[in-house]
C-alpha positions in Angstrom: 84.1 237.5 21.5 81.7 234.6 22.3 84.4 232.5 24.1 87.0 232.9 21.4 90.6 233.0 22.6 92.3 236.4 22.7 94.7 236.8 19.7 96.9 239.3 21.5 100.3 238.3 22.8 100.4 237.6 26.6 101.6 240.4 28.7 104.9 239.9 30.6 104.7 240.4 34.3 106.9 243.1 36.1 110.2 241.8 37.2 110.7 241.5 40.9 113.6 244.1 40.9 111.2 246.9 39.8 109.1 248.4 42.6 105.4 247.5 42.1 104.2 251.1 42.3 107.3 253.4 41.9 105.2 256.6 42.1 103.2 255.6 45.1 103.5 257.9 48.1 103.4 256.1 51.5 100.2 256.2 53.3 100.3 257.9 56.6 99.2 255.6 59.4 96.4 256.7 61.7 97.6 258.2 64.9 96.9 256.3 68.1 97.2 258.8 70.9 97.0 256.1 73.6 100.0 254.3 72.2 102.6 256.9 73.3 101.6 258.9 76.3 105.0 260.2 77.4 106.8 263.2 75.9 110.5 263.8 75.9 112.1 267.1 75.0 115.5 266.9 73.3 118.0 269.7 72.6 119.8 269.5 69.2 122.3 271.6 67.4 121.2 273.1 64.0 123.3 270.4 62.2 121.8 267.5 64.3 118.3 268.8 63.7 118.9 269.1 60.0 120.3 265.6 59.7 117.6 264.0 61.8 114.8 265.9 59.9 116.3 264.8 56.6 116.5 261.2 57.7 112.9 261.2 58.9 111.8 262.9 55.6 113.6 260.2 53.6 111.7 257.5 55.4 108.4 259.4 55.2 107.9 259.5 59.0 107.7 262.3 61.5 110.8 263.4 63.4 109.2 262.1 66.6 108.5 258.7 65.1 112.0 258.6 63.7 113.6 259.5 67.0 111.5 256.9 68.8 112.3 254.2 66.3 116.1 255.0 66.3 116.2 255.1 70.1 114.4 251.8 70.5 116.5 250.2 67.8 119.7 251.1 69.8 118.1 250.2 73.1 117.2 246.8 71.7 120.6 246.1 70.3 119.8 246.7 66.6 121.6 248.9 64.3 118.8 249.1 61.8 116.0 251.6 62.1 112.8 249.9 61.0 110.3 252.3 59.4 107.0 252.0 57.5 109.1 252.2 54.3 109.7 248.4 54.5 106.0 247.7 55.2 104.9 250.0 52.4 107.2 248.2 50.0 105.9 244.8 51.1 102.3 246.0 50.7 103.0 247.3 47.2 104.6 244.0 46.2 101.7 242.0 47.5 99.2 244.2 45.7 101.1 243.8 42.5 101.2 240.0 43.0 97.5 239.9 43.7 96.9 241.7 40.4 99.2 239.3 38.6 97.5 236.2 40.0 94.1 237.7 39.2 95.1 238.2 35.5 96.5 234.6 35.2 93.3 233.3 36.8 91.2 235.2 34.3 93.3 233.8 31.4 92.8 230.2 32.8 89.0 230.9 33.1 88.9 232.0 29.5 90.7 228.9 28.3 88.3 226.7 30.3 85.3 228.6 28.8 86.6 227.9 25.2 87.3 224.2 26.1 83.9 223.7 27.8 82.1 225.3 24.8 83.6 222.6 22.6 86.5 224.7 21.2 90.2 224.2 21.4 92.5 226.7 23.1 95.4 228.0 21.0 98.4 225.8 21.1 100.6 226.4 24.2 98.1 228.8 25.7 97.3 226.7 28.8 101.0 225.9 29.3 101.9 229.5 29.1 99.2 230.5 31.7 100.3 227.7 34.1 104.0 228.6 33.7 103.1 232.3 34.5 101.0 231.2 37.5 103.9 229.1 38.9 106.3 232.1 38.4 104.0 234.5 40.1 103.4 232.1 43.0 107.2 231.8 43.4 107.2 235.6 43.7 104.6 235.3 46.4 106.7 232.8 48.3 109.8 235.0 47.9 107.9 238.1 49.2 106.6 236.1 52.2 110.1 234.7 53.0 111.5 238.3 52.8 108.9 239.5 55.3 109.6 236.7 57.7 113.3 237.3 57.6 112.8 241.0 58.3 110.8 240.1 61.4 113.6 238.1 62.8 
């Protein structure tokens, strides 16, 4: 070990098209009882109730939250129902990017350690680490741009 460069091949980062954590179950947000103080009762047919329940389940939200989000989306002139699913996907992507940046930073630190100890890093090792860092930072920029566009 003693500052020697790792002989293993560098790991490839996940592609942006793959979800960062495909098996992750969305976290349930804490309930804020003061946020919604009014209650509305709605009558639905069996078919309507089944469709709405399935849509809420697909988005991992309660039926009440789904109905509120859908009603507000229409009232505000939007045809898209925003749910926590988008936020959860963004959180997962940012967590994966943080891990990737940490790994690249660790590689660069190891290269610096070898160099500062009077050794020579393997040929192309620093270039590879910097190229990977630039690629990961571009993914961070893309993720941030996507979040900004979803807010508009």
